[in-house]
C-alpha positions in Angstrom: 0.0 0.0 0.0 1.5 3.3 -1.1 1.3 6.0 1.5 2.4 9.6 1.7 1.9 11.6 4.8 0.1 14.8 4.2 1.9 17.8 5.7 0.3 21.1 6.3 -1.4 22.3 3.1 -1.0 26.1 2.5 -4.3 27.5 1.7 -5.9 30.7 2.7 -9.3 29.2 3.3 -11.3 27.0 5.7 -10.9 23.4 4.3 -13.8 21.2 5.3 -11.9 17.9 5.5 -14.5 16.5 7.8 -17.6 18.1 6.2 -19.8 15.1 6.6 -18.8 13.7 10.0 -18.8 16.7 12.2 -18.5 20.5 12.2 -14.8 20.7 12.8 -13.1 23.1 10.4 -9.4 22.9 9.7 -7.6 26.1 8.8 -5.4 25.5 5.8 -3.4 28.2 3.9 -3.9 28.5 0.1 -1.3 30.6 -1.7 -1.8 31.6 -5.3 1.0 32.6 -7.7 -1.4 35.1 -9.2 -3.6 38.0 -8.1 -6.5 36.5 -10.1 -9.6 35.7 -8.0 -11.1 32.3 -8.5 -14.1 30.4 -7.0 -13.1 27.7 -4.5 -15.5 24.8 -4.0 -15.1 22.3 -1.1 -17.8 19.7 -0.8 -18.0 16.1 0.5 -20.9 13.6 0.5 -20.4 10.4 2.6 -22.4 7.4 3.6 -22.5 8.7 7.2 -25.6 10.4 8.5 -26.1 13.9 7.0 -26.5 16.7 6.6 -23.5 17.4 4.3 -21.8 20.7 3.7 -20.4 22.6 0.7 -18.3 25.7 1.1 -17.9 28.3 -1.5 -15.2 31.0 -1.2 -13.0 33.1 -3.4 -9.2 32.9 -3.6 -6.9 35.8 -2.9 -3.6 36.4 -4.6 -0.1 36.5 -3.1 -0.4 40.2 -2.7 -3.3 39.8 -0.3 -3.4 38.4 3.2 -6.1 36.7 5.4 -8.8 34.1 5.1 -10.7 33.9 1.8 -14.1 35.4 2.0 -17.2 33.1 1.7 -19.5 33.4 -1.3 -23.0 34.2 -0.2 -26.4 34.1 -1.9 -25.4 31.3 -4.4 -27.8 28.7 -5.7 -26.3 25.3 -4.8 -27.9 22.0 -5.8 -26.6 18.5 -5.2 -28.3 15.5 -6.9 -27.7 11.8 -7.4 -28.2 9.4 -10.3 -31.3 8.0 -8.7 -33.5 11.0 -9.0 -32.9 12.9 -5.7 -32.1 16.6 -6.0 -31.4 18.8 -3.0 -31.3 22.6 -3.0 -28.8 23.4 -0.2 -29.6 26.1 2.4 -27.0 28.6 3.5 -26.2 28.3 7.2 -23.2 30.7 7.6 -20.7 32.7 5.6 -20.1 30.7 2.4 -21.4 27.4 3.9 -24.3 25.6 2.4 -26.0 22.5 3.8 -28.1 19.6 2.4 -31.6 19.1 3.6 -32.6 15.6 2.5 -29.8 13.9 0.6 -28.5 10.6 1.8 -25.1 9.3 0.7 -25.0 5.8 -0.7 -22.0 3.8 -2.0 -22.3 3.1 -5.7 -24.2 6.3 -6.4 -22.9 9.2 -8.4 -23.4 12.7 -7.1 -23.7 15.9 -9.1 -22.9 19.4 -7.9 -24.1 22.6 -9.4 -23.6 26.2 -8.2 -24.7 29.4 -9.8 -22.6 32.4 -8.6 -23.1 35.8 -10.1 -24.8 34.3 -13.1 -22.0 31.8 -13.7 -22.6 28.1 -13.5 -20.1 25.7 -12.0 -20.6 21.9 -12.0 -18.9 18.7 -10.9 -19.6 15.0 -10.3 -18.2 12.3 -8.1 -18.8 8.6 -7.7 -18.9 7.1 -4.2 -16.8 3.9 -4.0 -17.4 1.4 -1.2 -15.0 1.4 1.7 -13.1 -1.6 3.1 -14.1 -1.7 6.8 -11.4 -1.3 9.3 -11.8 -4.4 11.5 -9.2 -3.6 14.2 -6.5 -1.3 15.4 -3.4 -2.4 17.3 -0.3 -0.7 18.7 3.3 -1.7 18.4 6.2 0.0 20.3 9.0 1.2 18.0 12.3 2.8 18.9 13.7 5.6 16.7 16.6 8.1 16.5 14.1 10.9 16.7 12.3 10.8 20.0 9.1 12.2 18.4 8.9 9.0 16.3 9.5 6.7 19.2 6.5 5.2 20.9 3.4 3.2 20.1 2.7 3.1 16.4 -1.0 2.5 15.5 -1.7 -0.1 12.8 -5.0 -0.4 11.1 -6.1 -3.8 9.7 -8.6 -4.3 6.9 -9.3 -6.5 3.9 -8.7 -4.8 0.6 -11.0 -6.0 -2.2 -9.6 -7.8 -5.2 -8.9 -5.6 -8.2 -6.5 -2.7 -8.3 -7.7 0.8 -8.2 -8.9 1.2 -4.6 -7.8 4.5 -3.1 -8.1 5.9 0.4 -7.4 8.8 2.6 -7.7 9.1 6.3 -8.3 11.6 9.1 -6.7 11.0 12.5 -7.9 12.4 15.9 -5.7 12.0 18.9 -7.4 12.7 22.3 -10.3 14.2 20.4 -8.2 16.7 18.4 -7.9 16.4 14.6 -4.2 16.0 13.7 -3.7 17.7 10.3 -0.1 16.4 9.8 -1.4 12.8 10.0 -3.8 13.0 7.1 -2.6 10.5 4.5 -3.4 9.2 1.0 -3.1 5.5 0.1 -3.6 3.2 -2.8 -3.7 -0.6 -3.0 -0.6 -1.2 -5.3 0.9 -3.6 -2.8 -2.0 -5.1 -0.8 -4.5 -5.5 -3.6 -7.0 -8.2 -2.7 -5.1 -9.0 0.5 -5.5 -8.4 4.2 -3.7 -5.1 4.9 -1.7 -4.1 8.0 -1.0 -0.4 7.6 1.5 1.3 9.9 0.1 4.8 10.3 3.6 6.2 10.7 3.5 8.2 13.9 4.0 7.5 17.6 1.5 7.7 20.5 2.1 7.3 24.3 0.3 5.1 26.8 -3.3 6.2 27.4 -3.6 8.2 24.2 -7.0 7.8 22.5 -7.1 7.6 18.7 -9.9 7.8 16.2 -9.3 6.9 12.5 -11.7 7.8 9.7 -10.8 5.9 6.5 -12.4 7.4 3.3 -12.7 5.5 0.1 -12.0 7.9 -2.7 -12.2 7.7 -6.5 -9.3 8.2 -8.9 -9.9 11.9 -9.5 -10.0 12.6 -5.7 -6.8 10.6 -5.2 -5.1 12.7 -7.8 -6.3 15.9 -6.1 -5.2 14.8 -2.6 -1.8 13.4 -3.7 -1.0 16.6 -5.6 -1.5 18.5 -2.3 0.7 16.0 -0.5 3.5 16.3 -3.2 3.3 20.0 -3.1 3.9 20.2 0.6 6.6 17.6 0.5 8.5 19.9 -1.9 10.1 23.2 -0.9 6.8 24.9 -1.5 7.9 28.5 -1.9 5.2 31.1 -2.5 6.3 31.6 -6.1 6.5 28.0 -7.1 3.7 25.7 -8.3 1.1 25.7 -5.6 -2.0 23.7 -4.5 -4.0 26.2 -6.7 -2.6 24.1 -9.6 -3.8 20.8 -8.2 -6.3 18.8 -10.2 -9.9 19.8 -9.8 -13.2 18.4 -10.9 -15.0 21.7 -10.9 -15.9 23.3 -14.2 -15.6 26.9 -15.5 -12.2 27.7 -14.1 -13.0 27.1 -10.4 -10.6 25.2 -8.1 -11.1 22.9 -5.2 -12.9 19.5 -5.2 -16.4 18.0 -4.8 -16.1 14.5 -3.5 -18.1 11.5 -2.4 -16.7 8.8 0.0 -17.9 5.8 2.0 -16.2 6.0 5.4 -15.1 3.4 8.0 -14.4 4.7 11.5 -12.5 2.9 14.4 -11.4 4.1 17.8 -8.8 2.7 20.2 -6.7 3.5 23.3 -3.0 2.7 23.8 -2.9 0.3 26.7 -1.4 1.5 29.9 1.1 -1.1 31.3 
């Protein structure tokens, strides 16, 4: 299984990486190499209980500072390929929420927003997720004391047939840990029982929650581009996450995704 740890992603916006599971907002910096303003779309539909959120904002260029402003008063509709269409209601600055949509693996979801007379669209297929069946902890020594401790391992059966892609969110003692977001594919463990070292250390008594998201290939390309960007030198005038792949039409950036999710929690034993 190929894994790259996601470092801090520099975005000047509120990235809703946990849009469907809770209301936690992760502040991520988005630097553009241009002063041009673009629409940013961030949306996620999952198979967890709704409602689901879509955030619309506008970028700022490298000459500006601060959080990107939300886009208000837009018409936002999310529908599926089984006849359900949901007009989202605005609940706060730039944030729109579904009213009746239910996420289902195997469905395709369609996004449409009308902003200042301009229409933006996207679509995303929701793949099924391989359930995490257990989490274990293994003590590992390391030269760097930050890497020494109890490494969590997640265990799950990857379905036969290459092309399964995942990302995960990690909470330690109830707090989302942005640096431990990761993107994976099944190049090694295709069709086998996987044992994935999550690549960081905990201490006795720490509580951990892992959310494993199944993502389609376009979403994998989007997330891995952000990972690769932040693993490079990432200067403000080099290629930036603004140039990451997007599935949004009409020159917008960001991503509208759909994921089935498996969640597991565990506590490092106290000896």
